[in-house]
Residue frames as qw, qx, qy, qz and C-alpha x, y, z in Angstrom:
[[0.020, 0.756, 0.630, -0.177, 6.34, -23.01, 19.24],
 [0.256, 0.470, 0.221, 0.815, 5.60, -19.62, 17.70],
 [0.028, -0.320, -0.427, 0.845, 4.68, -16.37, 19.44],
 [0.018, -0.419, -0.738, -0.528, 1.07, -16.03, 18.35],
 [0.379, 0.070, 0.278, -0.880, -2.02, -13.96, 18.75],
 [0.060, -0.256, -0.944, -0.201, -5.02, -16.27, 18.74],
 [0.404, -0.049, 0.040, -0.913, -8.54, -14.91, 18.28],
 [0.009, -0.319, -0.948, 0.011, -11.57, -16.87, 19.42],
 [0.222, 0.076, -0.001, -0.972, -14.74, -15.13, 18.32],
 [0.190, 0.469, 0.863, 0.001, -18.46, -15.39, 17.89],
 [0.010, 0.383, 0.408, 0.829, -21.03, -13.33, 16.05],
 [0.140, 0.162, 0.494, -0.843, -23.13, -10.90, 18.07],
 [0.583, 0.356, 0.344, -0.644, -26.87, -11.67, 17.81],
 [0.012, 0.222, -0.845, -0.486, -26.23, -14.33, 15.17],
 [0.237, 0.384, 0.883, -0.129, -29.77, -15.67, 15.68],
 [0.301, 0.714, 0.204, -0.598, -31.06, -12.49, 14.00],
 [0.187, 0.551, -0.586, -0.564, -29.29, -13.47, 10.76],
 [0.932, 0.235, 0.107, -0.256, -30.53, -15.97, 8.21],
 [0.858, -0.150, 0.364, 0.330, -28.13, -18.58, 6.83],
 [0.595, 0.646, 0.183, 0.443, -27.37, -16.52, 3.71],
 [0.057, -0.938, 0.141, -0.311, -26.41, -13.41, 5.71],
 [0.706, -0.615, 0.345, 0.055, -24.37, -15.44, 8.17],
 [0.855, 0.153, 0.307, 0.389, -22.50, -17.12, 5.33],
 [0.387, 0.809, 0.058, 0.438, -21.77, -13.71, 3.79],
 [0.373, -0.884, 0.232, -0.161, -20.44, -12.48, 7.10],
 [0.810, -0.367, 0.401, 0.221, -18.07, -15.44, 7.37],
 [0.717, 0.511, 0.213, 0.424, -16.96, -14.88, 3.78],
 [0.072, 0.931, -0.106, 0.343, -15.99, -11.36, 4.84],
 [0.629, -0.693, 0.353, -0.007, -14.05, -12.72, 7.83],
 [0.878, 0.012, 0.352, 0.324, -12.18, -15.23, 5.67],
 [0.523, 0.729, 0.106, 0.428, -11.30, -12.56, 3.11],
 [0.200, -0.922, 0.229, -0.240, -9.99, -10.30, 5.88],
 [0.802, -0.443, 0.378, 0.133, -7.93, -13.19, 7.25],
 [0.804, 0.362, 0.248, 0.401, -6.42, -13.73, 3.80],
 [0.212, 0.898, -0.065, 0.381, -5.45, -10.05, 3.73],
 [0.524, -0.780, 0.329, -0.095, -3.79, -10.31, 7.16],
 [0.910, -0.110, 0.329, 0.227, -1.86, -13.34, 5.93],
 [0.659, 0.538, 0.149, 0.503, -0.23, -11.17, 3.26],
 [0.197, -0.973, 0.106, -0.062, 0.99, -8.47, 5.64],
 [0.367, 0.681, -0.589, 0.236, 4.80, -8.11, 5.97],
 [0.122, 0.283, -0.882, 0.356, 6.22, -11.15, 7.81],
 [0.612, -0.069, 0.325, -0.718, 2.64, -12.26, 8.28],
 [0.268, -0.069, -0.934, -0.228, 0.68, -15.46, 8.19],
 [0.492, -0.065, 0.352, -0.794, -2.87, -16.20, 9.26],
 [0.177, -0.125, -0.964, -0.152, -5.08, -19.24, 9.72],
 [0.478, -0.072, 0.130, -0.866, -8.86, -19.15, 10.01],
 [0.182, -0.156, -0.969, -0.064, -11.41, -21.75, 11.09],
 [0.531, -0.286, -0.060, -0.795, -15.18, -21.53, 11.54],
 [0.290, -0.071, -0.938, 0.177, -16.74, -23.69, 14.22],
 [0.015, -0.407, -0.763, 0.502, -19.93, -24.16, 16.24],
 [0.200, 0.763, 0.605, 0.106, -22.15, -22.37, 13.74],
 [0.092, 0.967, 0.083, 0.222, -21.42, -18.77, 14.69],
 [0.596, -0.720, 0.246, 0.257, -17.96, -19.29, 16.21],
 [0.710, 0.647, -0.164, 0.224, -14.54, -18.82, 14.66],
 [0.675, -0.615, 0.190, 0.361, -10.85, -18.91, 15.46],
 [0.563, 0.786, -0.127, 0.222, -7.82, -17.28, 13.91],
 [0.733, -0.503, 0.118, 0.442, -4.07, -17.40, 14.55],
 [0.464, 0.819, -0.020, 0.336, -1.50, -14.83, 13.42],
 [0.548, 0.207, -0.388, 0.711, 1.79, -13.25, 14.55],
 [0.366, -0.631, -0.534, 0.427, 1.44, -11.65, 18.00],
 [0.244, -0.212, 0.039, 0.946, 2.71, -8.27, 16.81],
 [0.175, -0.191, -0.478, -0.839, -0.42, -7.76, 14.70],
 [0.103, -0.392, -0.873, 0.273, -2.93, -8.59, 17.44],
 [0.110, 0.575, 0.355, -0.729, -4.48, -5.13, 17.76],
 [0.212, 0.384, -0.422, -0.793, -4.38, -4.20, 14.08],
 [0.214, -0.048, -0.905, -0.365, -5.82, -7.52, 12.93],
 [0.005, 0.448, 0.808, -0.383, -8.58, -7.53, 15.56],
 [0.202, 0.567, 0.135, -0.787, -9.72, -4.14, 14.27],
 [0.251, 0.274, -0.651, -0.662, -9.59, -5.29, 10.65],
 [0.132, -0.219, -0.964, -0.078, -11.71, -8.34, 11.52],
 [0.091, 0.558, 0.587, -0.580, -14.22, -6.15, 13.37],
 [0.224, 0.493, -0.205, -0.815, -14.32, -3.81, 10.37],
 [0.151, 0.069, -0.866, -0.472, -14.88, -6.72, 7.98],
 [0.023, -0.432, -0.886, 0.168, -17.96, -7.82, 9.92],
 [0.111, 0.622, 0.336, -0.699, -19.40, -4.29, 10.15],
 [0.130, 0.317, -0.494, -0.799, -19.07, -3.77, 6.39],
 [0.081, -0.196, -0.933, -0.291, -21.66, -6.52, 5.90],
 [0.289, -0.654, -0.584, -0.384, -24.42, -4.58, 7.60],
 [0.189, -0.629, 0.206, -0.725, -25.40, -1.95, 10.15],
 [0.666, -0.513, 0.291, -0.456, -24.96, -3.10, 13.73],
 [0.975, 0.059, -0.213, 0.033, -23.25, -6.37, 12.85],
 [0.078, -0.788, 0.559, -0.246, -20.30, -7.26, 15.03],
 [0.869, 0.003, -0.483, 0.109, -18.19, -10.01, 16.50],
 [0.577, -0.771, 0.261, -0.068, -16.74, -10.56, 19.93],
 [0.726, 0.470, -0.440, 0.242, -13.04, -11.45, 19.99],
 [0.725, -0.659, 0.191, 0.059, -11.16, -13.02, 22.87],
 [0.520, 0.733, -0.409, 0.157, -7.41, -12.61, 22.32],
 [0.862, -0.450, 0.145, 0.182, -4.71, -14.90, 23.63],
 [0.333, 0.841, -0.417, 0.088, -1.04, -13.93, 23.32],
 [0.584, -0.548, 0.598, -0.039, 1.71, -16.49, 23.73],
 [0.067, -0.348, 0.880, 0.317, 3.19, -19.67, 22.39],
 [0.790, 0.282, 0.319, -0.441, 1.29, -21.98, 20.11],
 [0.254, -0.247, 0.844, 0.402, 1.83, -24.76, 17.61],
 [0.690, 0.445, 0.055, -0.568, -0.07, -25.13, 14.34],
 [0.488, -0.129, 0.825, 0.254, 0.12, -28.48, 12.55],
 [0.393, 0.435, 0.724, 0.363, -0.53, -28.45, 8.83],
 [0.079, 0.240, 0.290, 0.923, -2.58, -25.76, 7.13],
 [0.444, -0.604, -0.375, -0.546, -5.50, -25.45, 9.53],
 [0.217, -0.520, 0.493, -0.663, -6.25, -24.99, 13.21],
 [0.859, -0.223, -0.329, -0.322, -7.82, -28.41, 13.81],
 [0.871, -0.174, -0.345, 0.305, -4.77, -29.74, 15.61],
 [0.197, 0.655, -0.269, 0.678, -3.43, -26.45, 16.96],
 [0.706, -0.576, -0.382, 0.150, -2.44, -26.27, 20.60],
 [0.476, 0.189, -0.276, 0.814, -0.59, -24.16, 23.13],
 [0.182, -0.445, -0.525, 0.702, -1.17, -21.53, 25.80],
 [0.117, 0.144, -0.182, -0.966, -2.29, -18.84, 23.34],
 [0.394, -0.232, -0.716, -0.528, -5.21, -21.02, 22.20],
 [0.399, -0.454, -0.746, 0.277, -6.29, -21.76, 25.78],
 [0.151, -0.357, -0.271, 0.881, -6.03, -18.09, 26.82],
 [0.189, -0.027, -0.414, -0.890, -8.04, -16.98, 23.80],
 [0.432, -0.387, -0.761, -0.291, -10.93, -19.29, 24.63],
 [0.375, -0.480, -0.596, 0.523, -10.91, -18.19, 28.26],
 [0.067, -0.179, -0.004, 0.982, -10.88, -14.52, 27.21],
 [0.345, -0.204, -0.531, -0.747, -14.05, -15.03, 25.16],
 [0.495, -0.408, -0.767, -0.016, -15.78, -17.15, 27.79],
 [0.400, -0.540, -0.476, 0.568, -15.19, -14.57, 30.55],
 [0.166, 0.267, 0.210, 0.926, -15.80, -11.42, 28.50],
 [0.073, 0.404, 0.549, -0.728, -17.95, -8.86, 30.31],
 [0.327, 0.717, 0.616, -0.006, -21.24, -7.64, 28.91],
 [0.252, 0.957, 0.103, -0.097, -20.99, -4.89, 26.28],
 [0.217, -0.714, 0.571, 0.342, -17.27, -5.57, 25.73],
 [0.879, 0.448, 0.043, -0.156, -16.35, -7.03, 22.36],
 [0.629, 0.557, -0.448, 0.305, -12.52, -7.11, 22.54],
 [0.648, -0.704, 0.245, -0.156, -10.57, -8.61, 25.43],
 [0.731, 0.386, -0.487, 0.282, -6.98, -9.77, 25.99],
 [0.630, -0.760, 0.041, -0.154, -6.65, -10.30, 29.76],
 [0.838, -0.336, 0.214, 0.373, -3.21, -11.91, 29.40],
 [0.582, 0.676, 0.092, 0.443, -1.88, -9.37, 26.86],
 [0.481, 0.075, -0.227, 0.844, 0.77, -6.75, 27.48],
 [0.087, -0.587, -0.419, 0.688, -0.05, -3.56, 29.37],
 [0.082, 0.288, -0.330, -0.895, -0.03, -1.59, 26.12],
 [0.228, -0.199, -0.821, -0.485, -2.51, -3.95, 24.48],
 [0.231, -0.538, -0.777, 0.232, -4.79, -3.97, 27.52],
 [0.048, -0.526, -0.191, 0.828, -4.76, -0.15, 27.62],
 [0.128, 0.208, -0.488, -0.838, -5.44, 0.23, 23.89],
 [0.059, -0.252, -0.933, -0.251, -8.21, -2.34, 23.58],
 [0.058, 0.623, 0.656, -0.422, -11.01, -0.54, 25.47],
 [0.138, 0.611, -0.101, -0.773, -10.57, 2.60, 23.35],
 [0.101, 0.193, -0.782, -0.585, -10.34, 0.56, 20.16],
 [0.015, 0.367, 0.930, -0.025, -13.42, -1.44, 21.11],
 [0.112, 0.663, 0.436, -0.598, -15.42, 1.68, 21.87],
 [0.159, 0.518, -0.352, -0.763, -14.49, 3.31, 18.57],
 [0.080, 0.056, -0.899, -0.427, -15.18, 0.18, 16.51],
 [0.117, 0.458, 0.846, -0.246, -18.62, -0.27, 18.07],
 [0.206, 0.704, 0.241, -0.636, -19.61, 3.10, 16.59],
 [0.114, -0.250, 0.647, 0.711, -18.58, 2.43, 13.01],
 [0.712, 0.456, 0.121, -0.520, -21.08, 2.64, 10.19],
 [0.885, 0.190, 0.380, 0.189, -20.58, 0.09, 7.39],
 [0.524, 0.804, -0.024, 0.281, -19.03, 2.80, 5.19],
 [0.210, -0.859, 0.428, -0.186, -16.67, 3.92, 7.95],
 [0.816, -0.302, 0.491, 0.027, -15.73, 0.30, 8.60],
 [0.827, 0.476, 0.190, 0.229, -14.83, -0.17, 4.94],
 [0.233, 0.888, -0.256, 0.304, -12.52, 2.85, 5.10],
 [0.526, -0.678, 0.488, -0.160, -11.00, 1.57, 8.35],
 [0.936, 0.010, 0.344, 0.076, -10.43, -1.87, 6.85],
 [0.707, 0.617, 0.023, 0.344, -8.38, -0.36, 4.02],
 [0.101, 0.863, -0.271, 0.414, -6.45, 2.18, 6.09],
 [0.664, -0.635, 0.349, -0.185, -5.54, 0.00, 9.07],
 [0.961, 0.163, -0.022, 0.223, -3.34, -2.39, 7.11],
 [0.561, -0.562, 0.219, 0.567, 0.43, -1.96, 7.63],
 [0.195, -0.317, 0.470, 0.800, 1.90, 0.46, 5.07],
 [0.499, 0.599, 0.596, -0.192, -1.44, 1.14, 3.37],
 [0.432, 0.481, 0.425, 0.634, -1.82, 2.60, -0.10],
 [0.090, 0.038, -0.079, 0.992, -1.99, 6.37, -0.39],
 [0.294, 0.450, 0.558, -0.632, -5.23, 8.07, 0.53],
 [0.414, 0.463, -0.309, -0.720, -5.67, 9.00, -3.13],
 [0.297, 0.161, -0.899, -0.280, -5.37, 5.34, -4.15],
 [0.042, 0.258, 0.897, -0.357, -7.74, 4.12, -1.44],
 [0.345, 0.479, 0.251, -0.767, -10.26, 6.84, -2.31],
 [0.420, 0.371, -0.550, -0.619, -10.13, 5.85, -5.98],
 [0.179, 0.020, -0.983, -0.040, -10.57, 2.16, -5.11],
 [0.067, 0.411, 0.788, -0.454, -13.65, 2.96, -3.01],
 [0.132, 0.614, 0.575, 0.524, -15.06, 5.45, -5.51],
 [0.295, -0.851, -0.319, 0.296, -14.65, 8.37, -3.10],
 [0.272, 0.857, -0.180, 0.399, -12.98, 11.75, -3.27],
 [0.531, 0.159, -0.567, 0.609, -9.91, 12.15, -1.06],
 [0.205, -0.341, 0.273, -0.876, -11.82, 14.70, 1.01],
 [0.807, -0.267, -0.147, -0.506, -14.68, 12.26, 1.67],
 [0.822, 0.031, -0.522, 0.225, -12.20, 9.52, 2.57],
 [0.274, 0.252, -0.499, 0.782, -10.50, 11.78, 5.11],
 [0.480, -0.333, 0.103, -0.805, -13.87, 12.81, 6.55],
 [0.900, -0.185, -0.279, -0.279, -14.95, 9.19, 7.00],
 [0.707, 0.135, -0.537, 0.440, -11.56, 8.16, 8.39],
 [0.015, 0.333, -0.412, 0.848, -11.68, 10.97, 10.94],
 [0.677, -0.292, 0.008, -0.675, -15.23, 10.09, 11.97],
 [0.935, -0.062, -0.343, -0.068, -14.16, 6.44, 12.33],
 [0.559, -0.767, 0.316, -0.011, -11.21, 7.35, 14.59],
 [0.931, 0.303, -0.070, 0.191, -8.82, 5.67, 12.18],
 [0.379, 0.712, -0.371, 0.460, -5.85, 7.95, 12.80],
 [0.464, -0.607, 0.478, -0.433, -5.96, 7.44, 16.57],
 [0.965, -0.074, 0.219, -0.123, -6.30, 3.69, 16.04],
 [0.767, 0.529, -0.230, 0.280, -3.28, 3.63, 13.73],
 [0.017, 0.720, -0.499, 0.483, -1.21, 5.35, 16.44],
 [0.741, -0.396, 0.417, -0.347, -2.33, 2.75, 18.97],
 [0.976, 0.211, 0.031, 0.031, -1.44, -0.10, 16.62],
 [0.553, 0.648, -0.349, 0.392, 2.01, 1.35, 16.01],
 [0.299, -0.671, 0.497, -0.463, 2.60, 1.80, 19.75],
 [0.897, -0.206, 0.332, -0.208, 1.72, -1.81, 20.43],
 [0.910, 0.384, -0.029, 0.152, 3.79, -3.11, 17.52],
 [0.275, 0.778, -0.414, 0.384, 6.84, -1.11, 18.69],
 [0.710, -0.586, 0.323, -0.218, 7.00, -3.15, 21.92]]
C-alpha cells in the first residue's frame, strides 16, 4: 500500500450550471490532475462520479498544494465557482490505471471528510497531520476569495519549483508587476510557505 492523499469532492451549486459549463469545469479538473501527475516524484489519478462528484489520489506530501491547485482550476472557469474537497491521508491501493478498484483507509477517510464537512467549509482533512489541519482553514479562506484571474495566477505559481515570475507573466500575457500584484492579492506567497511547511514534515 502507498501513502496517499485522496480527495473526494463535489461541485458547489452544480445545479446552477448547465451541462456544457459543468463539462468544462471537469475538463479543468482533469487538466489540473494531469499537471499534478507530472510534479517531481508525483503521480495522480482522477475519476468523475455521481454527476458532480469526483475523486483523486496522489502522493500524501502534495495534499495541501494539490488541493489548492484543484480549487484554483475550478475558479478559473468562472466567478464564484468552487469545489468542496474532503481529504484522506493514509494507506491505499490503486489497481490498474483508474480508481474504480481502489481501496484502503485513505479512500474511506476522504469520503467521510466530505460527508461530515461543516457548512461554509470547502477543505477538510480531519485525520491529517496537525500541520495540515492548521494550514487548511487559512488556505480555504484565501481560496474562497479568489477571482478567476487570481486563481489562474495561483494555479501557475503553486506548483513545486515553478517557472520564474517573468516566464509565468509572459505565458499569461501579463507584466511582471501585474503578476506580482495579483499573486499578492491572492495570498499566493503565504500559501506557498504553508505548502512548504507541510511538505517538510
